[in-house]
Residue, then its C-alpha position, 0 to 999 in steps of 0.5 A: m261152976t257148970t252152967l245148966a240150961a234147958i230149952f222147952d217146947l211150948d204146946g204139949t210140953v209146958l202148956n196144954t193149948l189144945p182146947d183153945l187151938a181146937d176151938s179157934l180152928n173149928l170156928a175157922l173150918e166152920a166159917a169156910g164150910y168144912p167139917t170140924h173135929d173133936l178135941e182129941g182129933f186135933r191132938p195129932m195135928v199139932g206140932g208142925g206149926m200153924a200152917k201144918m195144923i190147918e193143912r191136916a185139919l182140912p179134908e182131902g181135895s181142899k188143901n190148896p194155897e187159897t183155902l189154906a190162906k183163908v182158913m189161916a187168916y180166920f184162925k189167927k183172928e179167932y186164936a188171938k181172942r182166946q189163946c189164954d181162955k182154956t189153955v193151962p200149964y201142965d201140973g207141976i210145970v210152973e213149980l219146975l220152971k221156978d225151981l230151975a230159975a231159982k237154981g240158976w238155970l238158963l231157960g229157953l223156949l222154942s215153939n212152932k207157934d207164931h212168934e207174937n202168939t208165943l211171946e203173949v202166951v209165955g208172958h201170960f203164964f210164965p212171966g220172967l222165967f224164960s230168958k230167950i223165947i223164939g216162935v215162928r218168924p217170917g223168913f226163919p225155918t220152923k222145927p225140926d230145922p235146928s236153927g232156933a235151938l242153935e240160936i238159943c244155945q248161942a244166946f246162952g253162950l253154950s255149946p248145944s251138947q251142954v243144953f237139954y231140950v224138952g219136948d213132947s213130939g218127934v219133931d222136938m226130938a229131931t230138932a234137938k238131935g239136929a242141933g246137937c242138944r240132949p233130947i228129953g221127952v215128956a209123957w203128958g204131951f200130944r204124942p205117944k212115948d214110942e214116937l219120942l223114943a223112936g225120935g231119939a229121946l234119951a229119957i222120958l219124963e213121967e212128971p215135971c218133977d222128975f226133970l232134975e233127977v233125969a237130967a242129972n243121971l243122963p250120961n255126959p255127951 
């Protein structure tokens, strides 16, 4: 019997984390004396990790290491308080993951969110559904470096070509391609479809319930 497996991105793919990220970073920016952003303004800032998000949020001329470190420390403190306040799973995601788990799929999660935050958020919203969870860890590269995806594939005992990779950004598609996984984009996330297609998505999910049909109809690698 063929082993079925998928790696999912976190922010913008299984969880809408934007409100809590925005609230936390706005508090950090305000405390440091910098302009804040509205909710939609944060959408293109997310995806490259917390440090990249903060760098994008700071005004030009303020992106120096000292300021980045100061805002990061404040942001992390605030985000730890509220990371599950307004964050919610996208409609249909919990049902999809439970269905996949019940069918015997191996499920991994790879995020550019800090590892401890990733474990806490995933444990809160999806307890027991993912068998391998990786966030950003000291000394390990962030996406789009494929190392995390390859680590999950290795943990599953599968070649990357056997593993679907589901994400909402060009960073995710690049990660999947770099690892040799099969990239699938989602239409409900933080990035537009054209970015996903340009990044190499083999298909775009309009709804989570489309996943099994889309995966079954992709050509074999």
